C-alpha positions in Angstrom: 0.0 0.0 0.0 1.5 3.3 -1.0 1.4 6.1 1.5 0.2 9.6 0.6 2.4 12.3 2.0 0.6 15.6 2.6 2.4 18.9 2.6 1.7 19.1 6.4 4.1 16.1 6.9 6.9 17.7 4.9 9.3 20.0 6.6 8.8 23.5 5.5 11.6 25.4 3.7 12.6 28.7 5.3 13.1 30.9 2.3 11.1 33.7 3.8 13.8 34.0 6.5 16.4 34.6 3.8 14.1 37.1 2.1 13.6 39.2 5.3 17.4 39.0 5.9 18.0 40.5 2.5 15.5 43.3 3.3 17.4 43.9 6.5 20.7 44.1 4.7 19.4 46.4 2.0 17.7 48.7 4.6 21.0 48.8 6.4 22.9 49.9 3.3 20.0 52.3 2.5 20.4 54.2 5.8 24.2 54.0 5.6 24.1 55.8 2.2 21.8 58.4 3.7 24.3 59.0 6.5 27.5 59.2 4.3 27.3 63.0 4.1 27.1 63.3 7.9 30.3 61.4 8.3 32.1 63.1 5.4 30.5 66.5 6.3 33.1 68.0 8.7 36.1 67.4 6.3 34.0 68.1 3.2 32.7 71.4 4.5 36.2 72.5 5.6 37.7 71.7 2.2 34.9 73.3 0.2 34.5 76.3 2.7 30.8 75.6 3.3 29.1 77.4 6.1 26.4 75.7 8.3 23.5 77.1 6.2 25.0 75.7 3.0 25.5 72.3 4.8 21.9 72.4 6.1 20.5 72.8 2.6 22.7 70.1 1.3 21.7 67.7 4.1 18.0 68.5 3.3 18.3 67.8 -0.5 17.6 64.1 0.1 14.4 64.8 1.9 12.9 67.1 -0.8 13.0 64.5 -3.5 12.3 61.5 -1.2 9.0 63.1 -0.1 7.9 64.1 -3.6 8.8 60.7 -5.1 6.8 58.6 -2.5 3.6 58.4 -4.7 5.4 57.8 -8.0 7.6 55.2 -6.4 4.6 53.4 -5.1 3.0 53.5 -8.6 6.2 52.0 -10.1 6.0 49.1 -7.5 2.3 48.5 -8.4 3.0 48.6 -12.1 6.3 46.6 -12.4 6.6 44.7 -9.2 8.8 45.0 -6.2 11.8 42.8 -7.2 12.9 44.6 -10.4 12.0 48.1 -9.2 13.8 47.6 -5.9 16.9 46.2 -7.7 16.9 49.2 -10.1 16.5 51.5 -7.1 19.4 50.0 -5.1 21.8 50.2 -8.0 20.8 53.7 -9.1 21.0 55.3 -5.6 24.3 53.6 -5.1 25.7 55.1 -8.3 24.6 58.5 -7.3 26.2 58.0 -3.8 29.5 57.0 -5.5 29.3 60.1 -7.7 29.2 62.4 -4.6 32.9 61.7 -4.1 33.8 63.5 -7.3 32.5 66.9 -6.2 35.8 67.5 -4.4 37.4 68.0 -7.8 35.0 71.0 -8.6 35.2 74.6 -7.5 33.3 75.4 -4.3 30.2 76.9 -6.0 29.9 74.1 -8.6 30.6 71.5 -5.9 27.6 72.8 -3.8 25.2 72.7 -6.8 26.4 69.2 -8.0 26.3 67.8 -4.4 22.8 69.1 -3.9 21.6 67.7 -7.2 23.2 64.3 -6.4 21.5 64.2 -3.0 18.2 65.0 -4.7 18.8 62.0 -7.1 19.6 59.7 -4.2 16.3 60.7 -2.6 14.3 59.9 -5.8 16.1 56.6 -6.2 15.4 55.5 -2.6 11.8 56.5 -2.5 10.4 53.0 -3.4 12.5 51.3 -0.7 10.2 51.2 2.3 6.9 50.6 0.4 8.8 47.8 -1.4 9.8 46.3 2.0 6.2 46.4 3.1 5.0 44.8 -0.1 7.6 42.0 0.0 6.8 41.2 3.6 3.1 41.1 2.7 3.8 38.6 -0.1 6.2 36.3 1.8 4.8 36.3 5.4 1.6 35.1 7.0 -0.3 37.5 9.2 1.0 36.0 12.4 4.7 36.6 11.4 4.4 39.9 9.6 4.9 42.2 12.6 8.1 40.5 13.6 9.4 40.5 10.0 8.6 44.2 9.6 10.4 45.0 12.9 13.4 43.0 11.8 13.9 44.8 8.5 13.2 48.2 10.1 15.9 47.6 12.6 18.4 48.0 9.7 18.2 51.8 10.2 19.9 51.4 13.6 22.4 48.9 12.5 23.4 51.1 9.6 25.0 53.4 12.2 26.4 50.5 14.3 28.1 48.8 11.4 29.0 51.5 9.0 29.6 54.7 11.1 32.9 53.3 12.5 33.8 52.0 9.0 33.0 55.4 7.3 34.8 57.3 10.1 37.9 55.2 9.6 37.8 55.6 5.8 37.4 59.4 6.1 40.2 59.6 8.7 42.7 57.5 6.9 41.9 57.9 3.2 39.8 61.1 2.9 36.1 61.9 2.8 35.8 61.2 -1.0 36.4 57.4 -0.3 33.4 57.3 2.0 31.1 57.8 -1.0 33.2 55.6 -3.3 33.2 52.6 -0.9 29.5 52.9 0.1 28.3 53.4 -3.4 30.3 50.4 -4.6 28.9 48.3 -1.8 25.4 49.3 -2.8 25.9 48.3 -6.4 27.1 44.8 -5.3 24.1 44.5 -3.0 21.8 45.4 -6.0 23.4 42.7 -8.1 23.1 40.1 -5.3 19.4 41.1 -4.9 18.7 40.4 -8.6 20.2 37.0 -8.4 18.6 35.8 -5.1 15.2 37.6 -4.5 12.0 36.4 -6.2 8.3 36.3 -5.4 6.9 33.2 -3.6 5.6 31.7 -6.8 8.9 32.1 -8.7 11.6 31.4 -6.0 13.4 28.1 -6.8 14.1 27.4 -3.1 10.6 27.4 -1.7 8.9 24.0 -1.3 5.2 23.4 -1.4 4.8 23.1 2.4 6.2 26.6 3.0 4.2 28.0 0.1 1.0 26.5 1.5 1.8 27.8 5.0 2.3 31.4 4.0 -0.6 31.4 1.5 -3.0 29.9 4.0 -1.8 32.3 6.7 -2.8 35.3 4.6 0.4 36.1 2.6 -0.4 37.9 -0.7 1.6 35.4 -2.8 0.2 36.9 -6.0 1.1 40.5 -5.2 4.1 40.6 -7.6 3.0 37.8 -9.9 3.3 38.6 -13.7 0.3 40.6 -14.7 -0.1 39.4 -18.3 -3.8 40.0 -18.4 -3.7 43.1 -16.3 -6.9 42.1 -14.6 -7.4 44.2 -11.5 -10.2 44.5 -9.1 -11.4 48.1 -9.2 -11.0 49.9 -5.9 -14.0 51.4 -4.4 -14.1 55.2 -4.2 -11.8 57.9 -5.4 -8.2 58.1 -4.2 -8.4 61.8 -4.0 -11.5 61.5 -1.9 -9.8 59.1 0.4 -6.9 61.6 0.8 -9.4 64.4 1.6 -11.2 62.4 4.3 -7.9 61.2 5.9 -6.6 64.8 6.0 -9.9 65.9 7.6 -9.7 63.3 10.3 -8.4 64.7 13.6 -6.9 61.4 14.8 -4.9 60.9 11.6 -3.7 64.5 11.6 -2.4 63.9 15.2 -0.6 60.8 14.0 0.9 62.6 11.0 2.1 65.5 13.3 3.5 63.0 15.8 5.5 61.1 13.1 6.9 64.4 11.7 8.2 65.3 15.2 9.5 61.8 16.0 11.4 61.8 12.7 13.1 65.1 13.6 15.2 63.1 16.1 16.0 60.5 13.4 17.2 63.1 11.0 19.3 65.0 13.6 21.2 61.7 14.2 21.5 61.0 10.5 22.7 64.5 9.5 24.1 66.8 12.2 25.0 64.4 15.1 28.5 63.5 13.8 29.2 67.2 13.0 28.1 68.0 16.6 30.6 65.5 18.0 33.4 66.9 15.9 32.8 70.7 16.0 31.1 71.1 19.4 32.7 68.3 21.4 36.2 68.1 19.8 36.2 64.5 18.6 38.0 63.4 15.5 36.0 62.0 12.6 37.3 58.5 13.5 36.1 58.9 17.1 32.8 60.3 16.0 32.1 57.3 13.8 32.7 54.9 16.8 30.8 57.1 19.3 27.7 57.2 17.1 27.3 53.5 17.5 26.1 53.7 21.1 23.0 55.9 20.5 22.2 53.6 17.5 22.4 50.5 19.7 20.2 52.1 22.3 17.7 53.1 19.6 17.5 49.4 18.4 17.0 48.2 22.0 14.4 50.8 22.6 12.6 49.9 19.4 12.3 46.2 20.3 11.4 47.1 23.9 8.7 49.5 22.7 7.0 46.8 20.8 7.2 44.4 23.7 5.7 47.0 26.1 2.9 47.9 23.7 1.9 44.3 23.1 2.0 43.6 26.9 -0.2 46.5 27.6 -2.7 45.5 24.9 -2.9 41.9 26.3 -3.4 43.2 29.9 -5.9 46.0 29.2 -7.4 45.2 25.8 -7.1 49.0 25.1 -5.4 49.7 21.8 -5.2 53.4 22.7 -3.3 52.8 26.0 -1.1 50.2 24.3 0.1 52.6 21.7 0.0 55.9 23.6 1.9 54.9 26.7 5.1 53.9 24.9 4.9 56.7 22.4 4.3 59.5 24.9 6.8 58.0 27.5 9.4 57.5 24.8 9.1 61.1 23.5 9.3 62.6 27.0 12.5 60.5 27.5 13.9 61.8 24.3 13.8 65.3 25.6 16.9 64.3 27.6 18.8 65.4 24.6 18.5 69.0 25.9 20.6 68.0 29.0 23.7 67.8 26.7 23.7 71.6 26.9 24.4 71.5 30.6 27.2 68.9 30.8 30.9 69.1 29.7 32.1 65.5 29.9 32.0 63.6 26.7 30.8 60.4 28.4 27.8 62.3 29.8 27.0 63.9 26.4 27.1 60.5 24.7 25.0 59.0 27.6 22.3 61.6 27.2 22.3 61.2 23.5 22.0 57.4 23.9 19.1 57.9 26.4 17.3 60.2 23.9 17.7 57.8 21.1 16.5 54.9 23.4 13.4 57.0 24.1 12.9 57.6 20.4 13.1 53.8 19.7 10.5 53.1 22.4 8.2 55.7 20.9 8.7 54.7 17.2 5.4 52.8 16.9 4.0 55.0 14.1 3.8 52.2 11.5 1.9 50.0 14.0 -0.6 52.9 14.6 -1.0 53.2 10.8 -1.8 49.5 10.6 -4.3 49.9 13.4 -6.1 53.0 12.0 -5.9 52.8 8.2 -9.2 52.1 6.4 -9.1 48.8 4.6 -10.0 50.4 1.2 -7.2 53.0 1.5 -4.3 51.3 3.3 -1.8 52.4 0.7 -3.0 55.9 0.6 -2.9 56.2 4.4 0.6 54.7 4.6 1.8 57.1 1.8 0.4 60.1 3.6 2.0 59.0 6.8 5.4 58.5 5.2 5.1 61.8 3.4 4.3 63.8 6.5 6.9 62.0 8.5 9.7 62.6 6.1 9.0 66.3 5.7 11.3 66.5 8.8 14.1 65.3 6.6 13.8 68.6 4.8 13.2 71.0 7.7 15.4 69.5 10.4 18.8 70.0 8.7 17.9 73.4 7.3 16.6 74.8 10.7 19.6 73.5 12.5 21.9 75.0 9.9 20.3 78.4 10.4 20.5 78.0 14.2 24.2 77.3 14.0 24.8 80.2 11.6 23.0 82.6 14.0 24.4 81.4 17.3 27.6 79.6 16.5 26.5 76.8 18.9 24.4 73.6 18.9 22.6 74.6 22.1 19.6 76.0 20.3 19.6 73.0 17.9 19.3 70.5 20.7 16.5 72.5 22.2 14.8 72.5 18.8 15.1 68.7 18.7 13.9 68.2 22.2 10.9 70.6 21.6 9.8 68.4 18.7 9.8 65.4 21.0 7.5 67.3 23.4 5.2 68.2 20.5 5.0 64.6 19.5 3.9 63.6 23.0 1.3 66.4 22.9 0.0 65.2 19.5 -0.7 61.8 20.9 -2.0 62.9 24.2 -4.3 65.7 23.0 -4.9 65.6 19.3 -5.1 61.8 18.5 -7.7 60.9 21.0 -9.0 57.3 20.8 -7.0 55.1 18.4 -9.3 53.2 16.2 -9.7 52.2 12.5 -10.9 55.0 10.3 -14.2 54.4 8.4 -14.4 56.3 5.1 -17.6 57.6 3.7 -18.5 56.7 0.2 -18.6 59.6 -2.2 -22.0 60.0 -3.8 
């Protein structure tokens, strides 16, 4: 008698774990490329005779194009699929990163213009990255694993500093700031080529077995999300996209969430742009020392991020209140982040780094914005809601470096800049305490 072996009796492959590891690695390189200018900034600004205002505008260039390109980037993902669009994105942003090393051969005026333009192009090229991460996780992971997978790839933003800040600091110290861009750009190109060779959708990946495919499909994974669309058959979405946007922008809770994310990201972009410059110019560290010192706040941010999720889930299990589960870590984390202001009142480098680490730890605890978006987004407009959230949140990538640049030019000190960052943490706490109100899923009205 022949035995029939069902897929439940076959050991599942674990290709999805490799996929999320690739997302983690690419996200790490993504954030490292965003931070190249902050590590190279002190030496670059000295050589090109750039004042703080000019550096602030150059730091902000990435944000201008990144915000504007969010919707077009999402459209490209929907039209052509995550795998190829993401591969193209990785390689292109890496080439533009590499080209930034060449601006040192130009005159000061031309160098500023070219550097600003290249940072704009990096922002455009990186725009599809996080929407693509979310799409790939949706395609590869069942619902009961999706949160963990998302948290894992998102932690790449912290490890970018842990892994690459010391490396970039060493390169800038021993070989010159130009090689920071050359090395990181070259690494990104290699990562893009590896991506093309190893990442596929669930239906196309040669390493997945039937047991794993059935498991993720039955668990709610959108295995057809990036399948070839030969017949271009699509289910029409109910309602108008513009009407969805209008209703979301008129919803008080969502406006509070958007404001909160903007303020929370102000801390992120301070650390990604001006923090190494602060360590070098205000605290007297070398570029090499600044690269190593920056790893401690990043590690604390990672620990805080994991702990914030654990605390939130524990509160939800104990109280059954989604509002309490999300608000307590966010508000508490933002109040803790205000400790960054204490750096203005201490002299020892160890205390400065300690307060910075405490502030980033608080930021990690409070960084539950994407969870709130998942909790609140209307089912028929999840993409639009996430796009608005990401757009508002990343406006701080434009304003933060510019405002800090003007503060430095006017005062010659980072004291006002740290107060500005701490004040944004307070506004984020206020947004969730006062404006957001009860956290619940938005129900959109159908347009007549």
